[in-house]
KOLPA-241376 format. One record per residue (C-alpha): residue number from 1; x, y, z. Coordinates in nm, 2 decimals. Layout:
BEGIN
> pos | xx | yy | zz
> NUM | X | Y | Z
...
This chain:
BEGIN
> pos | xx | yy | zz
> 1 | -4.54 | 5.68 | 4.09
> 2 | -4.41 | 5.35 | 4.16
> 3 | -4.14 | 5.19 | 3.96
> 4 | -4.19 | 4.84 | 3.86
> 5 | -3.91 | 4.60 | 3.95
> 6 | -3.86 | 4.29 | 3.77
> 7 | -3.84 | 3.99 | 4.00
> 8 | -3.50 | 3.85 | 4.02
> 9 | -3.43 | 3.53 | 3.86
> 10 | -3.38 | 3.25 | 4.11
> 11 | -3.04 | 3.12 | 4.14
> 12 | -2.98 | 2.77 | 4.01
> 13 | -2.97 | 2.50 | 4.26
> 14 | -2.64 | 2.33 | 4.34
> 15 | -2.75 | 2.01 | 4.15
> 16 | -2.81 | 2.21 | 3.83
> 17 | -2.47 | 2.38 | 3.86
> 18 | -2.30 | 2.04 | 3.91
> 19 | -2.49 | 1.89 | 3.61
> 20 | -2.36 | 2.17 | 3.38
> 21 | -2.01 | 2.12 | 3.51
> 22 | -2.03 | 1.74 | 3.45
> 23 | -2.14 | 1.80 | 3.09
> 24 | -1.85 | 2.04 | 3.02
> 25 | -1.61 | 1.79 | 3.18
> 26 | -1.75 | 1.50 | 2.97
> 27 | -1.72 | 1.71 | 2.65
> 28 | -1.35 | 1.79 | 2.74
> 29 | -1.28 | 1.42 | 2.80
> 30 | -1.43 | 1.32 | 2.47
> 31 | -1.23 | 1.58 | 2.29
> 32 | -0.91 | 1.46 | 2.46
> 33 | -0.98 | 1.10 | 2.38
> 34 | -1.04 | 1.19 | 2.01
> 35 | -0.71 | 1.38 | 1.99
> 36 | -0.53 | 1.09 | 2.16
> 37 | -0.68 | 0.85 | 1.91
> 38 | -0.58 | 1.07 | 1.61
> 39 | -0.22 | 1.09 | 1.75
> 40 | -0.21 | 0.71 | 1.79
> 41 | -0.33 | 0.65 | 1.43
> 42 | -0.07 | 0.90 | 1.30
> 43 | 0.20 | 0.72 | 1.50
> 44 | 0.09 | 0.38 | 1.36
> 45 | 0.09 | 0.52 | 1.00
> 46 | 0.43 | 0.67 | 1.04
> 47 | 0.58 | 0.35 | 1.19
> 48 | 0.44 | 0.14 | 0.90
> 49 | 0.59 | 0.39 | 0.65
> 50 | 0.93 | 0.38 | 0.82
> 51 | 0.93 | -0.01 | 0.85
> 52 | 0.84 | -0.06 | 0.48
> 53 | 1.14 | -0.01 | 0.25
> 54 | 1.09 | 0.22 | -0.05
> 55 | 1.13 | -0.05 | -0.31
> 56 | 0.92 | -0.31 | -0.12
> 57 | 0.64 | -0.47 | -0.31
> 58 | 0.28 | -0.42 | -0.19
> 59 | -0.02 | -0.62 | -0.31
> 60 | -0.18 | -0.43 | -0.60
> 61 | 0.13 | -0.24 | -0.71
> 62 | 0.16 | -0.22 | -1.09
> 63 | 0.47 | -0.20 | -1.31
> 64 | 0.38 | -0.10 | -1.66
> 65 | 0.65 | -0.19 | -1.91
> 66 | 0.65 | -0.01 | -2.25
> 67 | 0.91 | 0.05 | -2.52
> 68 | 1.21 | 0.21 | -2.35
> 69 | 1.46 | 0.46 | -2.48
> 70 | 1.73 | 0.28 | -2.28
> 71 | 1.81 | -0.09 | -2.35
> 72 | 1.87 | -0.33 | -2.07
> 73 | 2.09 | -0.61 | -2.22
> 74 | 2.16 | -0.78 | -1.89
> 75 | 1.82 | -0.75 | -1.72
> 76 | 1.71 | -1.11 | -1.73
> 77 | 1.53 | -1.22 | -1.41
> 78 | 1.49 | -1.58 | -1.33
> 79 | 1.13 | -1.67 | -1.24
> 80 | 0.91 | -1.97 | -1.15
> 81 | 0.55 | -2.03 | -1.20
> 82 | 0.31 | -2.08 | -0.90
> 83 | -0.05 | -2.19 | -0.89
> 84 | -0.15 | -1.98 | -0.59
> 85 | 0.01 | -1.78 | -0.31
> 86 | 0.05 | -2.09 | -0.09
> 87 | 0.18 | -2.34 | -0.34
> 88 | 0.55 | -2.43 | -0.39
> 89 | 0.73 | -2.28 | -0.70
> 90 | 0.68 | -2.47 | -1.02
> 91 | 0.83 | -2.45 | -1.37
> 92 | 1.13 | -2.23 | -1.42
> 93 | 1.12 | -1.95 | -1.68
> 94 | 1.28 | -1.60 | -1.74
> 95 | 1.17 | -1.24 | -1.75
> 96 | 1.36 | -1.05 | -2.01
> 97 | 1.30 | -0.68 | -1.94
> 98 | 1.38 | -0.58 | -2.30
> 99 | 1.15 | -0.84 | -2.45
> 100 | 0.87 | -0.74 | -2.21
> 101 | 0.92 | -0.37 | -2.28
> 102 | 0.91 | -0.42 | -2.66
> 103 | 0.58 | -0.62 | -2.64
> 104 | 0.44 | -0.39 | -2.37
> 105 | 0.23 | -0.50 | -2.07
> 106 | 0.19 | -0.46 | -1.70
> 107 | 0.31 | -0.66 | -1.40
> 108 | 0.08 | -0.66 | -1.10
> 109 | 0.18 | -0.78 | -0.75
> 110 | -0.06 | -1.05 | -0.64
> 111 | 0.11 | -1.16 | -0.32
> 112 | 0.43 | -1.10 | -0.12
> 113 | 0.58 | -1.43 | 0.01
> 114 | 0.88 | -1.52 | 0.21
> 115 | 1.06 | -1.65 | -0.10
> 116 | 0.97 | -1.37 | -0.33
> 117 | 0.70 | -1.17 | -0.50
> 118 | 0.41 | -1.33 | -0.69
> 119 | 0.32 | -1.14 | -1.01
> 120 | 0.06 | -1.15 | -1.28
> 121 | 0.18 | -1.05 | -1.63
> 122 | -0.07 | -0.89 | -1.87
> 123 | 0.11 | -0.85 | -2.20
> 124 | 0.31 | -1.03 | -2.46
> 125 | 0.58 | -1.29 | -2.41
> 126 | 0.83 | -1.25 | -2.13
> 127 | 1.14 | -1.40 | -2.30
> 128 | 1.22 | -1.54 | -2.65
> 129 | 1.33 | -1.88 | -2.53
> 130 | 1.17 | -1.93 | -2.18
> 131 | 0.83 | -1.76 | -2.18
> 132 | 0.65 | -1.74 | -1.85
> 133 | 0.33 | -1.60 | -2.00
> 134 | 0.27 | -1.90 | -2.22
> 135 | 0.25 | -2.12 | -1.91
> 136 | -0.07 | -1.93 | -1.80
> 137 | 0.01 | -1.91 | -1.43
> 138 | 0.13 | -1.63 | -1.20
> 139 | 0.50 | -1.57 | -1.18
> 140 | 0.73 | -1.58 | -0.87
> 141 | 1.04 | -1.37 | -0.86
> 142 | 1.29 | -1.28 | -0.59
> 143 | 1.26 | -0.96 | -0.40
> 144 | 1.59 | -0.84 | -0.56
> 145 | 1.44 | -0.92 | -0.90
> 146 | 1.13 | -0.71 | -0.82
> 147 | 1.34 | -0.42 | -0.70
> 148 | 1.53 | -0.44 | -1.03
> 149 | 1.21 | -0.42 | -1.22
> 150 | 1.09 | -0.13 | -1.01
> 151 | 1.41 | 0.06 | -1.08
> 152 | 1.37 | 0.01 | -1.46
> 153 | 1.05 | 0.23 | -1.43
> 154 | 1.26 | 0.53 | -1.33
> 155 | 1.54 | 0.47 | -1.59
> 156 | 1.30 | 0.51 | -1.88
> 157 | 1.19 | 0.86 | -1.82
């Protein structure tokens, strides 16, 4: 009885072997490039976070002011009206944190300029004697004034 032998599979040619090696090498290079890109993006994100101070204003930030349990008798911030982010400061007015907290509302950062932070106020009057809200324009305050307003958010809790 004769045993049947399967024919051996022919060995791949050198060109086929080299093609498979090239595909594996290209896949490894693509994966390395992707990992490098992710590391670069993480580094950029971290450097931005380190460069931006914690109290710095960012466009779109909101500061809700509501009735506070703590009173701020000396928290009056000088402000000026502005027509748009590129116009010079206009009429002077004041932001009285107590008055704004009693009438409730929200300040929204519209722009950050060299000379301060441009805000929009959605709420009642901003001060009894020098109301910025009645002027109907965005408000420009100094960076220090904005940081003071941001700190009042933590004092209320």
